[in-house]
N, C-alpha and C positions, 0 to 999 in steps of 0.2 A: 538100789534095785539093779539087778543085772538081768540080762536076757532081753526079751522082746518088750518094747514099750507100746502099750495100747493107748488109744485116745483117752480112755477113761482114766488110766494111770497118770497121764500127763495132766489132765484136768484136775485130778485129785491133789496135785502139788500145791495148788493155791494160785494166787495172782502172779507170783514171781518164784523163780528158783535160782539155784546157784550154778556156777560154772561146772563143778564136777558132775552134777546131775545132767546138765546139758550135754556134756561130753559123753556120758553114758547113753543118753538118748540117741546121739548121732553115731555112737560106736567108735569114738576117737579118744585119744589121750587128753586129759584135762590140760596138760601143759601146752598142747597144740592150740586149744581154744584160748587160753590165757595169752599166748604169744600173738595170735591173730588180733585179739582185742587190743593189746598193748601197741601193736604196729598200725592199728586202724584199718585192718583188713577184714575184720568180722562184719559181714554184710547179711548174714542169715536172719538176724533178729536185731531189735534195738538192744542197747546195753545201758543199763541204769547204774550209775556209779554213785554210791552213797559213802563218802569218805573213802576208806580203803576197800569197802565191800562192793562187789559187782553182782548185780542181780539181772536176770533175764526174764522178761515177761512171758508167762506160759501161753498167753493169748497169741503171741507171735509164733511160738513153736507149733501150736495147733493149726494156725493159718498156713504155715509153711508145710507141715507134714500131712495135714488132712484137709487140704483145700478142696472145695466142692468140684473144681475143674478136674482134679485128679481122681475123683470118686466115680465109680461105675454105677452108683445108685442114682435113680432119677430124683430130681428136686421134689421135696414134699409139697403136697397141695397147699395152697394158701400163700406160698412164697413165689411170686412171679419170676420167671426166668429172665425176663427183661424188665428192669425197674420202670415204674411209672415216672412221670415228669418229676425231676428232682426239685427240692426246695432248699438248695444250699444258699447260705448267706454269701453275697458277693462282696469280697474284700478288695479295696482299691489296690492293695499291695500284691495281689495274686498275679501270677504270670499267665499270659494268654496261652491257650492250648495245653495247659497242664491238666491231665485227667484227674478226677477225684478218685481216691483209693477205693471207696465203697461201691460206687456205681458206674464209674467210667465216663461220666458226663464231663463236659469241658466248660471252663470259665468263659464268659462272654468275650467277644473280640475287643470290647472297649477296655478290658482290664489291662493295667500297665503297672510297672514297678515305679514308684515315685520315691525320690530321695527324701530323707528326713530334713526338716528345717534346720538350718544352721550347720548342716554337714557338708 
């Protein structure tokens, strides 16, 4: 597909897409994207490597391109602008003060990174 990519068109790609499609969405050459992935410089989305195949999650593209913060539309009713108290499972390996990606809450101050036994 060439031209303007809409949110609906990106969602219609399915759960993942390939590098040439991602390059088309961003309006760059596919070799540029492949080179950034190879050098470890691609930070726009996650990169899923399956053997020699490279797949990009469309969910990451949608979050990047159509984030609610960038939208001028108000949040739909029923979804609070500020989340209620979170119910994240606290993991002992989690780093303190590392925000959760979905809601922005922070892991408790007692969280610490612990080495594995025998390491």
